[in-house]
FILUM-490126 format. One record per residue (C-alpha): x, y, z. Coordinates in steps of 0.5 Angstrom, whole numbers, plus 500, padded with zeros to 3 digits. Layout:
% FILUM-490126
c1=X, c2=Y, c3=Z
...
% end
This chain:
% FILUM-490126
c1=500, c2=500, c3=500
c1=506, c2=505, c3=501
c1=507, c2=505, c3=493
c1=499, c2=507, c3=493
c1=499, c2=512, c3=498
c1=505, c2=515, c3=495
c1=501, c2=516, c3=488
c1=495, c2=519, c3=492
c1=499, c2=524, c3=495
c1=502, c2=526, c3=488
c1=496, c2=527, c3=485
c1=494, c2=533, c3=489
c1=498, c2=537, c3=484
c1=495, c2=534, c3=478
c1=488, c2=535, c3=480
c1=489, c2=542, c3=481
c1=492, c2=542, c3=475
c1=486, c2=539, c3=472
c1=482, c2=544, c3=475
c1=485, c2=549, c3=471
c1=486, c2=546, c3=465
c1=478, c2=544, c3=464
c1=476, c2=538, c3=460
c1=470, c2=535, c3=457
c1=468, c2=532, c3=464
c1=470, c2=538, c3=469
c1=464, c2=540, c3=474
c1=470, c2=542, c3=478
c1=466, c2=545, c3=484
c1=467, c2=539, c3=489
c1=474, c2=537, c3=487
c1=478, c2=540, c3=493
c1=474, c2=537, c3=498
c1=473, c2=530, c3=495
c1=481, c2=530, c3=494
c1=482, c2=532, c3=501
c1=488, c2=529, c3=503
c1=487, c2=522, c3=508
c1=479, c2=524, c3=508
c1=476, c2=525, c3=501
c1=471, c2=521, c3=498
c1=476, c2=519, c3=492
c1=481, c2=516, c3=496
c1=477, c2=511, c3=499
c1=474, c2=510, c3=492
c1=481, c2=508, c3=489
c1=482, c2=501, c3=491
c1=482, c2=494, c3=487
c1=481, c2=490, c3=493
c1=476, c2=484, c3=493
c1=472, c2=481, c3=498
c1=474, c2=474, c3=499
c1=467, c2=471, c3=498
c1=460, c2=473, c3=495
c1=453, c2=470, c3=495
c1=451, c2=468, c3=488
c1=444, c2=466, c3=487
c1=446, c2=461, c3=481
c1=451, c2=457, c3=485
c1=458, c2=456, c3=486
c1=464, c2=460, c3=482
c1=471, c2=462, c3=483
c1=474, c2=468, c3=480
c1=482, c2=469, c3=480
c1=486, c2=474, c3=477
c1=493, c2=473, c3=474
c1=499, c2=479, c3=475
c1=496, c2=483, c3=469
c1=489, c2=483, c3=472
c1=486, c2=478, c3=467
c1=480, c2=474, c3=471
c1=479, c2=467, c3=470
c1=472, c2=465, c3=472
c1=470, c2=458, c3=473
c1=464, c2=454, c3=475
c1=460, c2=448, c3=473
c1=453, c2=452, c3=472
c1=454, c2=457, c3=466
c1=449, c2=462, c3=470
c1=454, c2=462, c3=476
c1=459, c2=463, c3=471
c1=456, c2=469, c3=468
c1=454, c2=472, c3=474
c1=461, c2=472, c3=476
c1=464, c2=475, c3=470
c1=459, c2=481, c3=471
c1=462, c2=482, c3=478
c1=469, c2=482, c3=475
c1=467, c2=487, c3=469
c1=463, c2=491, c3=474
c1=469, c2=491, c3=479
c1=474, c2=493, c3=474
c1=470, c2=497, c3=468
c1=464, c2=500, c3=472
c1=465, c2=507, c3=470
c1=467, c2=505, c3=463
c1=461, c2=501, c3=462
c1=456, c2=507, c3=465
c1=459, c2=512, c3=461
c1=458, c2=508, c3=454
c1=451, c2=507, c3=456
c1=450, c2=514, c3=457
c1=453, c2=516, c3=451
c1=448, c2=511, c3=447
c1=442, c2=513, c3=451
c1=443, c2=521, c3=450
c1=445, c2=522, c3=458
c1=452, c2=525, c3=458
c1=449, c2=532, c3=459
c1=446, c2=530, c3=465
c1=453, c2=529, c3=468
c1=457, c2=534, c3=465
c1=453, c2=540, c3=462
c1=451, c2=543, c3=456
c1=457, c2=541, c3=452
c1=454, c2=534, c3=451
c1=447, c2=536, c3=449
c1=449, c2=536, c3=441
c1=451, c2=529, c3=442
c1=445, c2=527, c3=447
c1=441, c2=530, c3=441
c1=444, c2=525, c3=436
c1=443, c2=519, c3=440
c1=436, c2=520, c3=442
c1=434, c2=522, c3=435
c1=437, c2=515, c3=433
c1=434, c2=512, c3=439
c1=439, c2=507, c3=440
c1=436, c2=505, c3=447
c1=429, c2=503, c3=443
c1=433, c2=498, c3=438
c1=437, c2=495, c3=445
c1=430, c2=494, c3=448
c1=428, c2=491, c3=441
c1=434, c2=486, c3=441
c1=433, c2=484, c3=448
c1=426, c2=482, c3=447
c1=427, c2=478, c3=441
c1=433, c2=475, c3=445
c1=428, c2=473, c3=450
c1=423, c2=470, c3=445
c1=429, c2=467, c3=441
c1=434, c2=464, c3=445
c1=432, c2=463, c3=453
c1=438, c2=460, c3=455
c1=443, c2=466, c3=452
c1=438, c2=471, c3=455
c1=438, c2=468, c3=462
c1=446, c2=468, c3=462
c1=445, c2=475, c3=460
c1=441, c2=476, c3=466
c1=446, c2=473, c3=470
c1=451, c2=477, c3=468
c1=447, c2=484, c3=469
c1=446, c2=481, c3=476
c1=453, c2=480, c3=477
c1=455, c2=487, c3=475
c1=450, c2=490, c3=480
c1=453, c2=486, c3=485
c1=459, c2=489, c3=484
c1=456, c2=496, c3=484
c1=453, c2=495, c3=491
c1=458, c2=491, c3=494
c1=464, c2=495, c3=492
c1=466, c2=502, c3=493
c1=465, c2=506, c3=487
c1=471, c2=508, c3=482
c1=473, c2=515, c3=483
c1=470, c2=518, c3=477
c1=463, c2=517, c3=480
c1=466, c2=521, c3=486
c1=469, c2=526, c3=481
c1=463, c2=527, c3=477
c1=458, c2=527, c3=484
c1=453, c2=522, c3=481
c1=452, c2=514, c3=482
c1=451, c2=509, c3=476
c1=444, c2=506, c3=475
c1=443, c2=499, c3=476
c1=446, c2=495, c3=470
c1=440, c2=492, c3=465
c1=440, c2=486, c3=460
c1=438, c2=492, c3=455
c1=445, c2=495, c3=457
c1=449, c2=489, c3=454
c1=445, c2=490, c3=448
c1=446, c2=497, c3=447
c1=454, c2=496, c3=448
c1=453, c2=491, c3=442
c1=450, c2=497, c3=438
c1=455, c2=502, c3=440
c1=461, c2=498, c3=437
c1=456, c2=496, c3=431
c1=455, c2=503, c3=430
c1=462, c2=505, c3=431
c1=464, c2=500, c3=425
c1=458, c2=501, c3=420
c1=455, c2=508, c3=422
c1=457, c2=512, c3=416
c1=454, c2=518, c3=413
c1=459, c2=518, c3=407
c1=453, c2=518, c3=402
c1=451, c2=525, c3=405
c1=458, c2=528, c3=404
c1=459, c2=525, c3=397
c1=453, c2=529, c3=395
c1=456, c2=535, c3=398
c1=463, c2=534, c3=395
c1=459, c2=533, c3=388
c1=456, c2=540, c3=389
c1=462, c2=544, c3=391
c1=467, c2=541, c3=387
c1=463, c2=539, c3=381
c1=463, c2=533, c3=376
c1=471, c2=533, c3=377
c1=470, c2=530, c3=384
c1=470, c2=523, c3=382
c1=478, c2=524, c3=380
c1=479, c2=525, c3=388
c1=474, c2=520, c3=390
c1=474, c2=514, c3=386
c1=469, c2=509, c3=387
c1=474, c2=503, c3=386
c1=481, c2=504, c3=388
c1=486, c2=501, c3=383
c1=489, c2=495, c3=386
c1=490, c2=488, c3=385
c1=490, c2=486, c3=393
c1=483, c2=484, c3=394
c1=481, c2=480, c3=400
c1=479, c2=474, c3=396
c1=485, c2=474, c3=391
c1=491, c2=470, c3=391
c1=492, c2=465, c3=397
c1=486, c2=460, c3=396
c1=490, c2=454, c3=394
c1=486, c2=448, c3=395
c1=480, c2=452, c3=398
c1=473, c2=453, c3=395
c1=471, c2=460, c3=395
c1=463, c2=462, c3=395
c1=466, c2=469, c3=391
c1=467, c2=465, c3=385
c1=461, c2=461, c3=385
c1=456, c2=467, c3=382
c1=460, c2=473, c3=379
c1=457, c2=478, c3=375
c1=457, c2=485, c3=372
c1=457, c2=490, c3=377
c1=451, c2=493, c3=378
c1=451, c2=501, c3=378
c1=444, c2=502, c3=377
c1=440, c2=508, c3=373
c1=444, c2=514, c3=372
c1=441, c2=520, c3=375
c1=442, c2=527, c3=374
c1=441, c2=530, c3=381
c1=440, c2=527, c3=388
c1=438, c2=532, c3=394
c1=443, c2=535, c3=397
c1=442, c2=535, c3=405
c1=444, c2=542, c3=408
c1=451, c2=543, c3=410
c1=450, c2=544, c3=417
c1=446, c2=538, c3=418
c1=451, c2=534, c3=414
c1=457, c2=536, c3=418
c1=453, c2=535, c3=425
c1=452, c2=528, c3=423
c1=459, c2=527, c3=420
c1=461, c2=528, c3=428
c1=458, c2=522, c3=430
c1=461, c2=517, c3=425
c1=467, c2=513, c3=427
c1=474, c2=516, c3=428
c1=479, c2=516, c3=422
c1=482, c2=510, c3=421
c1=478, c2=505, c3=425
c1=479, c2=498, c3=421
c1=483, c2=492, c3=423
c1=488, c2=487, c3=420
c1=487, c2=479, c3=420
c1=490, c2=473, c3=417
c1=489, c2=465, c3=417
c1=495, c2=461, c3=414
c1=493, c2=454, c3=413
c1=498, c2=448, c3=416
c1=500, c2=446, c3=409
c1=504, c2=453, c3=410
c1=506, c2=453, c3=417
c1=512, c2=449, c3=420
c1=508, c2=445, c3=425
c1=503, c2=443, c3=420
c1=497, c2=446, c3=424
c1=494, c2=453, c3=422
c1=495, c2=460, c3=425
c1=490, c2=465, c3=426
c1=492, c2=473, c3=427
c1=488, c2=479, c3=429
c1=489, c2=486, c3=431
c1=483, c2=490, c3=431
c1=484, c2=498, c3=430
c1=479, c2=502, c3=434
c1=480, c2=508, c3=439
c1=486, c2=507, c3=443
c1=484, c2=510, c3=450
c1=485, c2=509, c3=458
c1=482, c2=504, c3=460
c1=482, c2=500, c3=453
c1=476, c2=499, c3=449
c1=477, c2=491, c3=450
c1=477, c2=487, c3=457
c1=481, c2=481, c3=457
c1=478, c2=475, c3=460
c1=478, c2=467, c3=461
c1=472, c2=463, c3=462
c1=471, c2=456, c3=464
c1=465, c2=452, c3=465
c1=463, c2=445, c3=464
c1=465, c2=442, c3=457
c1=468, c2=449, c3=454
c1=474, c2=453, c3=456
c1=475, c2=460, c3=452
c1=479, c2=466, c3=453
c1=480, c2=473, c3=449
c1=477, c2=479, c3=449
c1=470, c2=483, c3=450
c1=467, c2=490, c3=450
c1=466, c2=492, c3=457
c1=458, c2=490, c3=459
c1=458, c2=484, c3=454
c1=459, c2=478, c3=458
c1=461, c2=473, c3=452
c1=468, c2=473, c3=449
c1=468, c2=476, c3=442
c1=475, c2=475, c3=439
c1=479, c2=469, c3=442
c1=480, c2=462, c3=442
c1=477, c2=456, c3=445
c1=479, c2=448, c3=446
c1=477, c2=447, c3=439
c1=480, c2=453, c3=435
c1=481, c2=461, c3=434
c1=477, c2=466, c3=431
c1=478, c2=474, c3=429
c1=474, c2=479, c3=426
c1=476, c2=486, c3=422
c1=471, c2=491, c3=419
c1=468, c2=489, c3=412
c1=466, c2=496, c3=411
c1=459, c2=494, c3=408
c1=454, c2=500, c3=406
c1=449, c2=498, c3=411
c1=446, c2=505, c3=412
c1=441, c2=509, c3=407
c1=439, c2=516, c3=407
c1=432, c2=518, c3=405
c1=429, c2=525, c3=403
c1=421, c2=526, c3=404
c1=415, c2=531, c3=402
c1=413, c2=533, c3=408
c1=407, c2=537, c3=410
c1=407, c2=539, c3=418
c1=407, c2=533, c3=422
c1=406, c2=528, c3=416
c1=410, c2=525, c3=410
c1=408, c2=523, c3=404
c1=410, c2=515, c3=402
c1=407, c2=510, c3=397
c1=402, c2=515, c3=395
c1=399, c2=517, c3=401
c1=400, c2=522, c3=407
c1=402, c2=519, c3=413
c1=403, c2=521, c3=421
c1=410, c2=521, c3=423
c1=411, c2=516, c3=429
c1=413, c2=522, c3=434
c1=415, c2=522, c3=441
c1=418, c2=528, c3=446
c1=424, c2=527, c3=449
c1=427, c2=531, c3=455
c1=435, c2=531, c3=455
c1=437, c2=533, c3=462
c1=443, c2=538, c3=463
c1=447, c2=539, c3=469
c1=447, c2=546, c3=471
c1=442, c2=549, c3=465
c1=435, c2=548, c3=463
c1=433, c2=541, c3=460
c1=433, c2=541, c3=453
c1=427, c2=537, c3=449
c1=427, c2=534, c3=442
c1=421, c2=531, c3=438
c1=423, c2=525, c3=436
c1=420, c2=523, c3=429
c1=420, c2=516, c3=425
c1=418, c2=514, c3=418
c1=417, c2=507, c3=416
c1=425, c2=507, c3=414
c1=427, c2=509, c3=421
c1=429, c2=516, c3=425
c1=428, c2=523, c3=422
c1=435, c2=526, c3=423
c1=434, c2=534, c3=424
c1=436, c2=540, c3=428
c1=430, c2=543, c3=432
c1=432, c2=542, c3=439
c1=427, c2=546, c3=443
c1=431, c2=549, c3=449
c1=427, c2=551, c3=456
c1=420, c2=550, c3=452
c1=421, c2=554, c3=446
c1=425, c2=553, c3=439
c1=426, c2=555, c3=432
c1=421, c2=551, c3=429
c1=416, c2=555, c3=425
c1=410, c2=551, c3=427
c1=409, c2=548, c3=420
c1=413, c2=542, c3=422
c1=418, c2=545, c3=417
c1=425, c2=548, c3=420
c1=427, c2=554, c3=416
c1=431, c2=551, c3=409
c1=426, c2=546, c3=407
c1=427, c2=538, c3=407
c1=435, c2=539, c3=406
c1=435, c2=540, c3=413
c1=433, c2=533, c3=415
c1=434, c2=526, c3=413
c1=431, c2=519, c3=414
c1=436, c2=514, c3=416
c1=435, c2=506, c3=415
c1=441, c2=502, c3=419
c1=441, c2=495, c3=420
c1=442, c2=496, c3=427
c1=436, c2=499, c3=428
c1=432, c2=492, c3=428
c1=433, c2=486, c3=432
c1=439, c2=481, c3=430
c1=442, c2=474, c3=432
c1=449, c2=477, c3=434
c1=449, c2=475, c3=441
c1=447, c2=468, c3=439
c1=453, c2=468, c3=435
c1=458, c2=471, c3=439
c1=456, c2=466, c3=445
c1=456, c2=460, c3=439
c1=463, c2=462, c3=437
c1=465, c2=461, c3=445
c1=462, c2=454, c3=445
c1=464, c2=451, c3=438
c1=467, c2=445, c3=437
c1=469, c2=445, c3=430
c1=468, c2=448, c3=423
c1=461, c2=446, c3=422
c1=459, c2=450, c3=429
c1=463, c2=456, c3=427
c1=459, c2=456, c3=420
c1=453, c2=455, c3=423
c1=454, c2=461, c3=428
c1=457, c2=465, c3=423
c1=450, c2=465, c3=419
c1=447, c2=469, c3=426
c1=452, c2=474, c3=426
c1=448, c2=479, c3=423
c1=451, c2=486, c3=425
c1=456, c2=489, c3=424
c1=458, c2=486, c3=418
c1=465, c2=483, c3=419
c1=471, c2=479, c3=416
c1=471, c2=473, c3=420
c1=478, c2=468, c3=420
c1=478, c2=462, c3=423
c1=482, c2=456, c3=424
c1=481, c2=449, c3=428
c1=486, c2=444, c3=431
c1=483, c2=439, c3=426
c1=487, c2=443, c3=421
c1=481, c2=447, c3=418
c1=481, c2=454, c3=416
c1=475, c2=459, c3=414
c1=474, c2=466, c3=411
c1=467, c2=469, c3=411
c1=464, c2=476, c3=410
c1=459, c2=476, c3=415
c1=453, c2=481, c3=417
c1=446, c2=483, c3=414
c1=447, c2=487, c3=407
c1=441, c2=490, c3=404
c1=439, c2=490, c3=397
c1=436, c2=496, c3=394
c1=432, c2=497, c3=388
c1=429, c2=502, c3=384
c1=423, c2=500, c3=379
c1=425, c2=493, c3=380
c1=432, c2=494, c3=378
c1=438, c2=493, c3=383
c1=442, c2=499, c3=385
c1=448, c2=501, c3=389
c1=447, c2=505, c3=396
c1=451, c2=511, c3=394
c1=446, c2=516, c3=393
c1=440, c2=519, c3=397
c1=434, c2=516, c3=396
c1=427, c2=519, c3=395
c1=423, c2=516, c3=401
c1=417, c2=518, c3=399
c1=417, c2=514, c3=392
c1=420, c2=508, c3=396
c1=426, c2=508, c3=393
c1=432, c2=504, c3=395
c1=428, c2=501, c3=401
c1=430, c2=494, c3=404
c1=425, c2=489, c3=403
c1=423, c2=485, c3=410
c1=426, c2=491, c3=414
c1=423, c2=493, c3=420
c1=426, c2=499, c3=424
c1=425, c2=498, c3=432
c1=422, c2=491, c3=430
c1=424, c2=484, c3=428
c1=426, c2=484, c3=420
c1=425, c2=478, c3=416
c1=431, c2=480, c3=412
c1=428, c2=478, c3=405
c1=431, c2=483, c3=402
c1=438, c2=482, c3=404
c1=444, c2=478, c3=401
c1=443, c2=471, c3=402
c1=449, c2=468, c3=406
c1=451, c2=463, c3=401
c1=452, c2=469, c3=396
c1=456, c2=473, c3=401
c1=464, c2=472, c3=399
c1=467, c2=466, c3=403
c1=473, c2=461, c3=403
c1=473, c2=454, c3=406
c1=480, c2=451, c3=407
c1=484, c2=457, c3=404
c1=491, c2=456, c3=404
c1=491, c2=463, c3=407
c1=487, c2=469, c3=407
c1=489, c2=476, c3=409
c1=484, c2=482, c3=411
c1=485, c2=489, c3=412
c1=479, c2=493, c3=410
c1=480, c2=493, c3=403
c1=475, c2=490, c3=398
c1=473, c2=483, c3=399
c1=473, c2=481, c3=392
c1=473, c2=485, c3=385
c1=467, c2=483, c3=382
c1=461, c2=482, c3=387
c1=455, c2=479, c3=385
c1=451, c2=484, c3=389
c1=453, c2=492, c3=391
c1=457, c2=491, c3=398
c1=460, c2=498, c3=400
c1=460, c2=505, c3=398
c1=468, c2=505, c3=399
c1=473, c2=500, c3=402
c1=480, c2=502, c3=406
c1=486, c2=503, c3=401
c1=490, c2=497, c3=400
c1=496, c2=499, c3=403
c1=496, c2=494, c3=409
c1=493, c2=489, c3=405
c1=498, c2=489, c3=400
c1=503, c2=489, c3=404
c1=501, c2=483, c3=408
c1=500, c2=479, c3=402
c1=506, c2=481, c3=399
c1=510, c2=478, c3=405
c1=505, c2=472, c3=406
c1=506, c2=471, c3=398
c1=514, c2=471, c3=399
c1=513, c2=466, c3=405
c1=509, c2=461, c3=403
c1=507, c2=461, c3=395
c1=514, c2=463, c3=393
c1=518, c2=460, c3=399
c1=523, c2=464, c3=404
c1=530, c2=465, c3=402
c1=532, c2=459, c3=406
c1=528, c2=455, c3=402
c1=523, c2=452, c3=407
c1=517, c2=455, c3=405
c1=514, c2=455, c3=412
c1=512, c2=460, c3=417
c1=512, c2=460, c3=424
c1=508, c2=464, c3=430
c1=514, c2=468, c3=431
c1=513, c2=470, c3=423
c1=506, c2=472, c3=424
c1=508, c2=477, c3=430
c1=513, c2=480, c3=426
c1=508, c2=481, c3=420
c1=504, c2=485, c3=426
c1=510, c2=489, c3=427
c1=511, c2=490, c3=420
c1=512, c2=498, c3=419
c1=514, c2=498, c3=412
c1=509, c2=504, c3=409
c1=508, c2=503, c3=402
c1=505, c2=510, c3=401
c1=512, c2=512, c3=402
c1=515, c2=507, c3=397
c1=510, c2=510, c3=392
c1=511, c2=517, c3=393
c1=519, c2=518, c3=396
c1=522, c2=516, c3=389
c1=518, c2=522, c3=386
c1=520, c2=527, c3=391
c1=527, c2=525, c3=390
c1=526, c2=526, c3=383
c1=523, c2=533, c3=384
c1=527, c2=536, c3=389
c1=534, c2=536, c3=392
c1=533, c2=533, c3=399
c1=540, c2=534, c3=401
c1=539, c2=541, c3=401
c1=534, c2=541, c3=406
c1=538, c2=538, c3=411
c1=537, c2=533, c3=417
c1=532, c2=529, c3=417
c1=530, c2=530, c3=410
c1=537, c2=528, c3=407
c1=536, c2=521, c3=410
c1=530, c2=520, c3=405
c1=535, c2=518, c3=399
c1=537, c2=512, c3=403
c1=531, c2=510, c3=407
c1=528, c2=503, c3=407
c1=521, c2=506, c3=408
c1=520, c2=503, c3=415
c1=516, c2=507, c3=420
c1=520, c2=506, c3=426
c1=522, c2=510, c3=432
c1=529, c2=511, c3=431
c1=529, c2=513, c3=424
c1=530, c2=520, c3=421
c1=527, c2=518, c3=414
c1=521, c2=516, c3=417
c1=520, c2=523, c3=421
c1=522, c2=526, c3=414
c1=516, c2=523, c3=411
c1=511, c2=523, c3=416
c1=512, c2=531, c3=416
c1=513, c2=532, c3=409
c1=506, c2=528, c3=408
c1=503, c2=532, c3=413
c1=505, c2=539, c3=409
c1=504, c2=535, c3=402
c1=496, c2=534, c3=403
c1=496, c2=541, c3=406
c1=499, c2=544, c3=399
c1=495, c2=540, c3=395
c1=488, c2=541, c3=398
c1=488, c2=547, c3=403
c1=486, c2=552, c3=398
c1=482, c2=549, c3=393
c1=477, c2=546, c3=399
c1=477, c2=552, c3=402
c1=475, c2=556, c3=396
c1=469, c2=551, c3=395
c1=467, c2=552, c3=403
c1=470, c2=545, c3=405
c1=474, c2=544, c3=411
c1=480, c2=539, c3=412
c1=475, c2=533, c3=414
c1=473, c2=533, c3=406
c1=480, c2=532, c3=404
c1=482, c2=526, c3=399
c1=485, c2=520, c3=402
c1=492, c2=518, c3=402
c1=491, c2=513, c3=396
c1=489, c2=519, c3=391
c1=494, c2=523, c3=395
c1=500, c2=519, c3=393
c1=498, c2=518, c3=386
c1=496, c2=525, c3=384
c1=500, c2=527, c3=378
c1=502, c2=533, c3=375
c1=497, c2=533, c3=369
c1=491, c2=531, c3=373
c1=485, c2=535, c3=372
c1=485, c2=538, c3=380
c1=491, c2=542, c3=378
c1=487, c2=546, c3=373
c1=483, c2=550, c3=378
c1=486, c2=557, c3=380
c1=486, c2=555, c3=387
c1=490, c2=549, c3=387
c1=498, c2=549, c3=386
c1=500, c2=548, c3=379
c1=502, c2=541, c3=379
c1=504, c2=536, c3=384
c1=511, c2=537, c3=383
c1=510, c2=544, c3=385
c1=506, c2=542, c3=391
c1=512, c2=537, c3=393
c1=517, c2=543, c3=393
c1=513, c2=548, c3=397
c1=511, c2=542, c3=402
c1=518, c2=540, c3=403
c1=520, c2=548, c3=405
c1=514, c2=548, c3=410
c1=516, c2=541, c3=413
c1=523, c2=543, c3=414
c1=520, c2=549, c3=418
c1=516, c2=545, c3=422
c1=522, c2=541, c3=424
c1=526, c2=547, c3=425
c1=521, c2=549, c3=430
c1=521, c2=543, c3=434
c1=526, c2=538, c3=437
c1=524, c2=532, c3=433
c1=530, c2=528, c3=431
c1=527, c2=522, c3=429
c1=520, c2=519, c3=428
c1=519, c2=517, c3=435
c1=519, c2=524, c3=437
c1=514, c2=525, c3=433
c1=510, c2=519, c3=433
c1=508, c2=519, c3=441
c1=502, c2=515, c3=443
c1=498, c2=519, c3=448
c1=492, c2=516, c3=451
c1=487, c2=519, c3=455
c1=481, c2=517, c3=460
c1=474, c2=520, c3=458
c1=475, c2=525, c3=464
c1=482, c2=527, c3=461
c1=485, c2=529, c3=468
c1=493, c2=528, c3=468
c1=493, c2=522, c3=473
c1=488, c2=518, c3=469
c1=491, c2=519, c3=463
c1=496, c2=514, c3=461
c1=504, c2=516, c3=460
c1=506, c2=518, c3=453
c1=510, c2=513, c3=449
c1=514, c2=513, c3=443
c1=512, c2=507, c3=438
c1=513, c2=505, c3=431
c1=508, c2=505, c3=425
c1=503, c2=509, c3=421
c1=496, c2=510, c3=419
c1=498, c2=505, c3=413
c1=503, c2=500, c3=416
c1=501, c2=493, c3=418
c1=503, c2=496, c3=425
c1=498, c2=501, c3=425
c1=498, c2=507, c3=429
c1=494, c2=514, c3=427
c1=497, c2=519, c3=431
c1=492, c2=525, c3=430
c1=486, c2=520, c3=432
c1=489, c2=516, c3=437
c1=487, c2=510, c3=433
c1=491, c2=503, c3=432
c1=492, c2=496, c3=434
c1=487, c2=495, c3=440
c1=489, c2=488, c3=441
c1=494, c2=484, c3=438
c1=493, c2=476, c3=438
c1=497, c2=471, c3=434
c1=494, c2=464, c3=436
c1=497, c2=458, c3=433
c1=494, c2=451, c3=433
c1=500, c2=448, c3=435
c1=504, c2=452, c3=440
c1=503, c2=458, c3=445
c1=499, c2=464, c3=444
c1=501, c2=471, c3=444
c1=497, c2=477, c3=446
c1=498, c2=484, c3=448
c1=493, c2=490, c3=450
c1=495, c2=497, c3=449
c1=494, c2=499, c3=457
c1=492, c2=495, c3=462
c1=486, c2=490, c3=464
c1=484, c2=494, c3=470
c1=480, c2=500, c3=470
c1=482, c2=503, c3=477
c1=487, c2=508, c3=476
c1=491, c2=507, c3=483
c1=492, c2=499, c3=481
c1=498, c2=497, c3=479
c1=495, c2=494, c3=473
c1=492, c2=500, c3=470
c1=497, c2=501, c3=464
c1=502, c2=495, c3=465
c1=501, c2=492, c3=458
c1=502, c2=499, c3=455
c1=510, c2=499, c3=455
c1=510, c2=492, c3=452
c1=505, c2=494, c3=446
c1=508, c2=501, c3=445
c1=515, c2=496, c3=444
c1=511, c2=491, c3=439
c1=512, c2=486, c3=445
c1=507, c2=480, c3=447
c1=505, c2=477, c3=453
c1=503, c2=469, c3=453
c1=496, c2=468, c3=453
c1=497, c2=462, c3=458
c1=499, c2=465, c3=465
c1=499, c2=464, c3=472
c1=493, c2=466, c3=476
c1=495, c2=468, c3=483
c1=492, c2=468, c3=490
c1=487, c2=474, c3=489
c1=481, c2=469, c3=489
c1=473, c2=471, c3=490
c1=469, c2=465, c3=492
c1=462, c2=465, c3=489
c1=457, c2=461, c3=494
c1=451, c2=459, c3=492
c1=445, c2=461, c3=496
c1=442, c2=455, c3=500
% end
């Protein structure tokens, strides 16, 4: 306890500094009394001590921890198991769970004030809470066993909430969390699904079209020109559903002009999409290519990096199964991991599962299918700490929620009484999203943990309806499997299948999804059948990095995929190590090779752009670190001068290419093209014909090098590690809650993925061989208590690209759950 007391005494200055600095969560009036040395409430709340015994209504269970605060929970009865799992998560991550459900329910302003009203309004209008209730009701009817386990988990969370001291964040914010409910668990699943699939790109493209004119397609191509789709090479010996029925890509009827939603509305909605760079890597290599003769699975999902991490690691054993891996706090079942039979991982497909609609509106009615219909209307009050409540009127159509900006504050607002806000229909848009209907994903996640081989996994994958994901799997029998999962809508206009990359006329019923029931249970009849989604059974190897799945899908899948920088590099190395053999001639890979691949920091953007830069300018004259570009190996590693030079140059090059032209069009930096376009722009491209743009790519390179040189001169950066620092913040954003800053390798385009500007990167690294020791690491720590020794005890290993064994000893810190007699 001496070390903990020393930390606590050292926090007083940090808290005072935090009060001065402010932040999102900064109702600071009671900070000083709550942090009063030796007597404040916060000190009493900061402990990860556990009771030795807990009463359980479901029977006996044992909870123990390893030295990284990873729980191992065992029981004979699954309800007893998941009651104890709920107790563990409620002990370790209660504040994180509560703040995330508040966000999805639109209840953040209630604890932090007016700064969160806009966020609360969006989440209330989408009505994720109603969708979660729908999911919970459907689960109870469809699968009482899994529903019962979810209920037991919620009761365990509440036992921890009632028996433990509340985490310090609750004391700082001066509130107590409400009881956890099974619907809250459904809400957590919706949160990650929205993070991965909630996209308003259609609206942004409409703005780009109007602002930039027809030439915008050069900067925002529908299809990236590359030859590294997920299902391409590596399928030797496997069967692929992608090759069963391939047809000409369906583009639909031409249309002269789509409705363009208001710029302010589009900007508001874009603020609630995924952070820039959310994606992932995964691959599976068959035993014919491995040293052991058994497959290997690797996965590192790229999500927001935060304190504590987005994932919670756990190890569960009950009856005839044993599963370990990670889940999202608030979700009882392991989502990514391994069991006694095999291992699985996920990456984001990037499928288009959200459509936008405009309507003819007359006051409280909208026109649909030749008649006027009343909106499904409900007033919703947003409680605001320190200010008047805010009331919004939620309106829904047959397609889903109507998103608009007409908040009524303190009983008065901007609505003119006609049902139309100033500016007409362009200030509202209807939304259909697959997550608004009940799905069977909870069943699928549970079934993966219980699976005993390939047949079980394929059956479970049919139920994995949300979010759309790339599944990779291998089992100890030697099978490998890839499948694109999730419900993907088929849009039709006048009976013809069309892509989803436009705003549809909702009043005319354009593009609607047959069988979709928002806030209900859908038949899914108008969605891509499971057999027609791409997949491969027993491929030699498959790699996914959010690039397009296949070159010519039978049905429209996505408005856009990620650029192929990571995917092409993964396949480049897998092809070298397997298909063409290694330098030593053995043609096999090992788990160590797979870890090296996750660590790989070669940036193929640099491999494309730097030779052109060297031809265009004299980098030697720019001095250090730019002179190092002449002999650089394109690897974004901490001790590299060349990596620093490229990163700073690329920042400047983007600005030189786009800033003036997009400013002139009324578009901010969030609308700039991605790096695939940036590294391929040539001197003669149409973009340079505009008066507001540079004369050529070469001219932009010269100006960018000058700007980059000035930037480096104004800092103390010498190598990439000075620039590429991971600085992960707690939602409270106080220094004592944030993780320590550390340099790290990687870039937004490397397999070893880290996005410095958005704190997105590898949120969990896992390499699982079907023969040998599994290796994993979290970017932080499993404990949510800032005073715990395990709060960020894996961060240094993560930043240094090191791993920890999945198999670890569990210590004497044990809780016995005693069945009530």
